[in-house]
Residue frames as a rotation matrix with the C-alpha (Angstrom) as fourth column:
MET 1
0.587 0.809 -0.017 0.00
0.809 -0.587 0.023 0.03
0.008 -0.028 -1.000 -0.01
ALA 2
-0.236 -0.648 0.724 1.29
0.616 -0.676 -0.404 3.44
0.752 0.351 0.559 -0.95
VAL 3
0.152 0.237 -0.960 1.68
0.906 -0.422 0.040 6.12
-0.395 -0.875 -0.279 1.64
ALA 4
0.666 0.179 0.724 1.03
0.539 -0.786 -0.302 9.63
0.515 0.591 -0.620 0.73
VAL 5
-0.236 -0.825 -0.514 4.00
0.947 -0.314 0.070 11.98
-0.219 -0.470 0.855 1.35
HIS 6
0.769 0.551 0.324 3.11
0.596 -0.802 -0.049 15.61
0.233 0.231 -0.945 1.84
ASN 7
0.026 -0.866 -0.499 6.35
0.643 -0.368 0.672 17.42
-0.766 -0.338 0.547 1.33
ASP 8
0.824 0.455 -0.338 6.10
0.085 -0.689 -0.720 20.71
-0.560 0.565 -0.606 -0.49
GLN 9
0.122 -0.850 -0.513 9.69
-0.768 -0.408 0.494 20.75
-0.629 0.333 -0.702 -1.50
ALA 10
-0.636 -0.300 0.711 9.61
0.086 0.888 0.451 17.22
-0.767 0.348 -0.539 -2.89
GLU 11
0.325 0.883 0.338 6.41
0.636 0.060 -0.769 18.05
-0.700 0.465 -0.542 -4.73
SER 12
0.721 -0.079 -0.688 7.92
-0.346 -0.902 -0.259 21.17
-0.600 0.425 -0.678 -6.22
LEU 13
-0.374 -0.927 -0.027 10.99
-0.590 0.216 0.778 19.25
-0.716 0.306 -0.628 -7.38
ILE 14
-0.515 0.213 0.830 8.98
0.472 0.879 0.068 16.54
-0.715 0.427 -0.553 -9.01
VAL 15
0.663 0.748 0.008 6.65
0.460 -0.399 -0.793 19.06
-0.590 0.530 -0.609 -10.79
GLY 16
0.452 -0.576 -0.681 9.71
-0.641 -0.741 0.201 21.00
-0.620 0.346 -0.704 -11.93
MET 17
-0.577 -0.705 0.412 11.41
-0.269 0.641 0.719 17.86
-0.771 0.304 -0.559 -13.19
MET 18
-0.207 0.577 0.790 8.37
0.722 0.635 -0.275 16.72
-0.660 0.514 -0.548 -15.12
LEU 19
0.803 0.423 -0.419 7.64
0.120 -0.804 -0.582 20.27
-0.583 0.417 -0.697 -16.50
GLY 20
0.114 -0.829 -0.548 11.25
-0.743 -0.437 0.507 20.75
-0.660 0.349 -0.665 -17.62
SER 21
-0.655 -0.387 0.649 11.27
0.026 0.847 0.531 17.27
-0.756 0.365 -0.544 -19.11
ALA 22
0.193 0.798 0.570 8.03
0.790 0.218 -0.573 17.76
-0.582 0.561 -0.588 -21.11
VAL 23
0.802 0.046 -0.596 9.07
-0.219 -0.905 -0.364 21.23
-0.556 0.422 -0.716 -22.38
GLY 24
-0.287 -0.948 -0.139 12.53
-0.647 0.084 0.758 19.83
-0.707 0.307 -0.637 -23.39
ASP 25
-0.502 0.159 0.850 10.75
0.440 0.893 0.093 16.94
-0.744 0.421 -0.518 -25.12
ALA 26
0.607 0.791 0.072 8.36
0.510 -0.319 -0.799 19.27
-0.609 0.522 -0.597 -26.96
VAL 27
0.553 -0.484 -0.678 11.21
-0.627 -0.778 0.045 21.45
-0.549 0.400 -0.734 -28.11
GLY 28
-0.499 -0.800 0.333 13.34
-0.390 0.551 0.738 18.43
-0.773 0.238 -0.587 -29.08
LEU 29
0.164 0.650 0.742 10.52
0.496 0.596 -0.632 17.19
-0.853 0.471 -0.225 -31.32
TYR 30
0.770 0.168 -0.615 11.28
-0.329 -0.722 -0.609 19.95
-0.547 0.671 -0.501 -33.74
THR 31
0.175 -0.819 -0.546 14.69
-0.980 -0.095 -0.172 18.51
0.089 0.565 -0.820 -34.56
GLU 32
0.161 -0.069 0.984 14.32
-0.449 0.883 0.136 14.89
-0.879 -0.464 0.111 -33.46
GLY 33
0.363 -0.076 0.929 15.89
0.546 0.825 -0.146 12.59
-0.755 0.560 0.341 -36.16
LEU 34
0.990 -0.056 0.130 17.24
0.076 -0.564 -0.822 15.55
0.119 0.824 -0.554 -38.19
SER 35
0.074 -0.995 -0.067 20.88
0.971 0.087 -0.221 16.14
0.226 -0.048 0.973 -38.93
ALA 36
-0.223 -0.270 -0.937 22.37
0.622 -0.779 0.076 19.42
-0.751 -0.566 0.341 -37.86
ASP 37
-0.979 -0.193 -0.064 22.28
0.055 -0.556 0.830 20.69
-0.195 0.809 0.555 -41.40
GLU 38
-0.464 0.874 0.144 18.61
0.588 0.183 0.788 19.70
0.662 0.450 -0.599 -41.84
ALA 39
0.131 0.475 -0.870 17.74
0.967 -0.256 0.006 21.41
-0.220 -0.842 -0.493 -38.52
ARG 40
-0.523 -0.400 -0.752 19.42
0.274 -0.915 0.296 24.63
-0.807 -0.051 0.589 -39.64
THR 41
-0.966 0.161 0.203 17.63
0.180 -0.149 0.972 24.39
0.187 0.976 0.115 -42.95
TYR 42
-0.166 0.977 -0.135 14.10
0.715 0.213 0.666 23.92
0.679 0.014 -0.734 -41.49
TYR 43
0.812 0.400 -0.425 14.69
0.581 -0.497 0.644 26.25
0.046 -0.770 -0.636 -38.45
PRO 44
0.260 -0.794 0.550 17.27
0.598 -0.315 -0.737 28.80
0.758 0.520 0.393 -39.50
ASP 45
0.191 -0.162 0.968 16.89
-0.511 -0.858 -0.043 31.08
0.838 -0.487 -0.247 -36.50
GLY 46
-0.557 -0.495 -0.667 17.27
0.184 0.710 -0.680 28.16
0.810 -0.502 -0.304 -34.08
GLU 47
-0.860 0.340 0.380 14.34
-0.500 -0.416 -0.760 29.47
-0.101 -0.843 0.528 -31.99
PHE 48
-0.633 0.652 -0.417 11.37
0.374 0.730 0.572 27.46
0.677 0.207 -0.706 -30.97
HIS 49
-0.737 0.460 0.495 8.17
-0.656 -0.660 -0.365 29.01
0.159 -0.594 0.789 -29.40
LEU 50
-0.659 0.601 -0.454 5.62
0.580 0.789 0.203 26.84
0.480 -0.129 -0.868 -27.52
ASP 51
-0.869 0.408 0.279 3.04
-0.476 -0.844 -0.247 29.57
0.134 -0.348 0.928 -26.92
SER 52
-0.815 0.558 0.153 0.02
0.393 0.728 -0.561 28.04
-0.425 -0.397 -0.813 -25.20
THR 53
-0.017 0.828 -0.560 -2.22
-0.245 -0.547 -0.801 30.52
-0.969 0.123 0.212 -26.97
GLY 54
0.132 -0.043 0.990 -1.02
0.811 0.580 -0.083 29.33
-0.570 0.814 0.111 -30.40
GLN 55
0.942 0.285 -0.175 -0.46
0.158 -0.841 -0.517 32.90
-0.295 0.460 -0.838 -31.50
ASN 56
0.497 -0.831 -0.252 3.31
-0.868 -0.473 -0.153 32.71
0.008 0.294 -0.956 -31.57
LEU 57
0.594 -0.160 0.788 3.89
-0.146 0.942 0.302 28.99
-0.791 -0.295 0.537 -32.06
THR 58
-0.412 -0.779 -0.473 6.76
-0.790 0.046 0.612 27.69
-0.455 0.625 -0.634 -34.09
ASP 59
0.677 0.697 -0.236 5.35
-0.719 0.558 -0.415 25.34
-0.157 0.451 0.879 -36.78
TYR 60
0.175 -0.590 0.788 6.82
-0.002 0.801 0.599 21.83
-0.985 -0.106 0.139 -37.18
ASN 61
-0.636 -0.364 -0.680 8.54
-0.754 0.104 0.649 20.89
-0.166 0.925 -0.341 -40.42
PRO 62
0.313 0.913 0.262 5.70
-0.804 0.401 -0.439 18.85
-0.506 -0.074 0.859 -41.88
ASP 63
-0.516 -0.517 -0.683 7.62
-0.761 0.643 0.089 15.65
0.393 0.565 -0.725 -42.59
ASP 64
-0.020 0.514 -0.858 6.45
-0.080 0.854 0.514 12.05
0.997 0.079 0.024 -42.01
HIS 65
-0.583 -0.309 -0.751 7.62
0.658 0.362 -0.660 12.08
0.476 -0.879 -0.008 -38.36
ARG 66
-0.950 0.068 -0.306 6.29
0.177 -0.691 -0.701 15.38
-0.259 -0.719 0.645 -37.09
SER 67
-0.669 0.738 -0.085 3.07
-0.484 -0.346 0.804 15.43
0.564 0.579 0.589 -39.15
SER 68
-0.147 0.611 -0.778 1.57
0.439 0.745 0.503 12.91
0.886 -0.268 -0.378 -36.70
PHE 69
-0.494 -0.112 -0.862 1.84
0.865 -0.164 -0.474 15.37
-0.089 -0.980 0.178 -33.75
ASP 70
0.722 0.674 0.156 -0.31
0.657 -0.738 0.154 18.29
0.219 -0.009 -0.976 -32.74
ASP 71
0.174 -0.630 0.757 1.51
-0.011 -0.770 -0.638 21.65
0.985 0.103 -0.141 -32.41
ALA 72
-0.188 -0.447 0.874 3.47
-0.839 -0.390 -0.379 21.95
0.511 -0.805 -0.302 -29.12
SER 73
0.867 0.465 -0.178 3.11
-0.333 0.807 0.488 18.29
0.370 -0.364 0.855 -28.32
TRP 74
-0.058 -0.838 0.543 5.44
-0.910 0.267 0.316 16.12
-0.410 -0.476 -0.778 -26.35
THR 75
-0.173 -0.083 -0.981 6.42
-0.712 0.699 0.067 12.60
0.681 0.710 -0.180 -27.44
ASP 76
0.698 0.390 -0.600 6.19
0.013 0.831 0.555 9.16
0.715 -0.396 0.576 -25.97
ASP 77
-0.443 -0.881 -0.165 9.32
0.320 0.016 -0.947 10.04
0.837 -0.473 0.275 -23.98
THR 78
-0.775 0.176 0.607 7.23
-0.551 -0.658 -0.513 12.24
0.309 -0.732 0.607 -21.68
ASP 79
0.348 0.914 -0.208 4.23
-0.723 0.403 0.561 9.84
0.597 -0.045 0.801 -21.85
MET 80
0.310 -0.299 -0.903 6.47
0.344 0.920 -0.187 7.06
0.887 -0.252 0.388 -20.51
ALA 81
-0.805 -0.587 0.081 7.99
0.160 -0.347 -0.924 9.30
0.571 -0.731 0.374 -17.78
LEU 82
-0.370 0.768 0.523 4.36
-0.878 -0.473 0.072 10.22
0.303 -0.433 0.849 -16.68
CYS 83
0.479 0.584 -0.655 3.45
-0.401 0.810 0.428 6.61
0.780 0.058 0.623 -16.75
MET 84
-0.194 -0.677 -0.710 6.31
0.505 0.551 -0.664 5.78
0.841 -0.487 0.235 -14.40
LEU 85
-0.910 -0.082 0.407 5.50
-0.247 -0.682 -0.689 8.65
0.334 -0.727 0.600 -12.12
LEU 86
0.063 0.987 0.148 1.79
-0.898 -0.008 0.439 7.65
0.434 -0.161 0.886 -11.99
THR 87
0.339 -0.063 -0.939 2.90
0.115 0.993 -0.025 4.09
0.934 -0.099 0.344 -11.22
PHE 88
-0.661 -0.699 -0.273 5.07
0.401 -0.022 -0.916 5.29
0.634 -0.715 0.295 -8.37
LEU 89
-0.719 0.436 0.541 2.28
-0.636 -0.728 -0.258 7.51
0.281 -0.530 0.800 -7.00
HIS 90
0.309 0.929 -0.206 -0.30
-0.775 0.371 0.512 4.71
0.551 0.002 0.834 -7.16
THR 91
0.709 -0.068 -0.702 1.90
0.143 0.988 0.049 1.87
0.691 -0.135 0.710 -5.92
GLY 92
0.904 -0.381 0.193 4.65
-0.329 -0.334 0.883 3.53
-0.272 -0.862 -0.428 -3.90
GLY 93
-0.059 -0.941 0.334 7.35
-0.059 0.338 0.939 2.07
-0.997 0.035 -0.075 -6.13
ILE 94
0.069 0.012 -0.998 8.34
-0.980 -0.185 -0.071 1.28
-0.185 0.983 -0.001 -9.61
ASP 95
-0.020 0.011 1.000 7.32
-0.049 0.999 -0.011 -2.31
-0.999 -0.049 -0.020 -10.55
HIS 96
-0.800 -0.438 -0.411 8.37
-0.399 -0.124 0.909 -3.13
-0.449 0.890 -0.075 -14.10
VAL 97
-0.745 0.602 0.288 5.31
0.665 0.702 0.254 -5.29
-0.050 0.381 -0.923 -14.67
VAL 98
0.181 0.842 -0.508 2.96
0.708 -0.470 -0.527 -2.52
-0.683 -0.264 -0.681 -13.64
VAL 99
-0.150 -0.315 -0.937 4.83
-0.330 -0.878 0.348 0.02
-0.932 0.361 0.027 -15.80
ALA 100
-0.968 -0.252 0.014 4.81
-0.091 0.398 0.913 -2.35
-0.235 0.882 -0.408 -18.83
THR 101
-0.377 0.913 0.158 1.11
0.904 0.399 -0.152 -3.06
-0.202 0.086 -0.976 -18.35
ARG 102
0.265 0.442 -0.857 0.39
0.228 -0.892 -0.389 0.74
-0.937 -0.092 -0.337 -18.29
PHE 103
-0.554 -0.537 -0.636 2.45
-0.487 -0.410 0.771 1.11
-0.675 0.737 -0.034 -21.47
ARG 104
-0.990 0.039 0.133 0.59
0.118 0.745 0.657 -1.75
-0.073 0.666 -0.742 -23.16
ASP 105
-0.667 0.745 0.002 -2.99
0.722 0.647 -0.246 -1.74
-0.185 -0.163 -0.969 -22.05
ARG 106
0.353 0.886 -0.300 -4.62
0.850 -0.438 -0.293 1.61
-0.391 -0.152 -0.908 -22.15
PRO 107
0.430 -0.176 0.885 -4.62
0.408 -0.837 -0.365 5.08
0.805 0.518 -0.288 -23.39
LEU 108
-0.509 -0.765 -0.394 -2.17
0.720 -0.129 -0.681 6.94
0.471 -0.631 0.617 -21.33
GLN 109
0.738 0.597 -0.315 -3.50
0.671 -0.604 0.429 9.22
0.066 -0.528 -0.846 -18.53
THR 110
-0.404 -0.841 0.359 -1.68
0.754 -0.528 -0.390 12.51
0.518 0.114 0.848 -18.71
LEU 111
-0.352 0.230 -0.908 -1.98
0.665 -0.621 -0.415 15.81
-0.659 -0.750 0.066 -16.96
ALA 112
0.354 0.501 0.790 -4.40
0.870 -0.487 -0.081 18.22
0.344 0.716 -0.608 -18.69
SER 113
-0.354 -0.481 0.802 -3.69
0.297 -0.871 -0.391 21.98
0.887 0.100 0.451 -18.64
ASP 114
0.290 0.479 0.829 -5.78
-0.604 -0.581 0.546 22.29
0.743 -0.658 0.121 -15.47
SER 115
-0.545 -0.742 0.391 -3.67
-0.799 0.319 -0.509 19.63
0.253 -0.590 -0.767 -13.76
SER 116
0.371 0.682 0.631 -6.49
-0.698 0.653 -0.295 17.05
-0.613 -0.331 0.718 -13.78
LEU 117
-0.568 -0.480 0.669 -5.96
0.022 0.803 0.595 13.63
-0.823 0.352 -0.446 -15.31
ALA 118
0.359 0.676 -0.644 -7.01
-0.767 -0.179 -0.616 13.41
-0.531 0.715 0.455 -18.91
GLU 119
0.222 -0.283 0.933 -6.89
0.306 0.929 0.209 10.48
-0.926 0.239 0.293 -21.21
THR 120
-0.221 -0.327 -0.919 -5.02
-0.811 -0.461 0.359 10.83
-0.541 0.825 -0.163 -24.50
ASN 121
0.860 0.511 -0.002 -5.45
-0.403 0.675 -0.618 8.62
-0.314 0.532 0.786 -27.46
THR 122
0.102 -0.919 -0.382 -1.76
-0.879 0.097 -0.467 7.73
0.466 0.383 -0.797 -27.43
TYR 123
0.992 0.032 0.121 -0.98
-0.078 0.917 0.392 4.13
-0.098 -0.399 0.912 -27.00
LEU 124
0.449 -0.894 0.008 2.64
-0.760 -0.377 0.530 3.68
-0.470 -0.244 -0.848 -26.03
VAL 125
-0.718 -0.689 0.098 3.48
-0.572 0.664 0.482 0.17
-0.397 0.290 -0.870 -27.12
PRO 126
0.282 0.901 -0.329 0.93
-0.940 0.191 -0.283 -1.18
-0.192 0.389 0.901 -29.53
ASN 127
0.686 0.111 -0.720 0.71
-0.407 0.878 -0.252 -4.97
0.604 0.466 0.647 -30.01
LEU 128
-0.473 -0.784 0.402 2.93
-0.807 0.202 -0.555 -5.73
0.354 -0.587 -0.728 -26.97
LYS 129
0.458 0.602 -0.654 2.33
-0.303 0.797 0.522 -9.34
0.835 -0.041 0.548 -26.02
């Protein structure tokens, strides 16, 4: 049985870690899989804007990889980190079977903009047997 820990500093560190990871993942998606030359060609100023209002958002290069993502999205890297965090919060530890089951069996629960849990339609590991 998991025991709730109410430690403001720990909570702040975890939120900061996940937020930094998700923002880094979202920015990294712009150039993921591109060579340095390709990245400079598609994004010559080297700046990426993730404006939540969508008014100053850097558009993705519309290639096969990025065209499957909504603007300002994070990737399965953040989905998996959230899955592990949710497993830890629900079980008090990281059990590889529980984590793998979360990856395999259901749409991932992620944090919505209002910090509530929201289901995405992202399946992390399709056809895992």
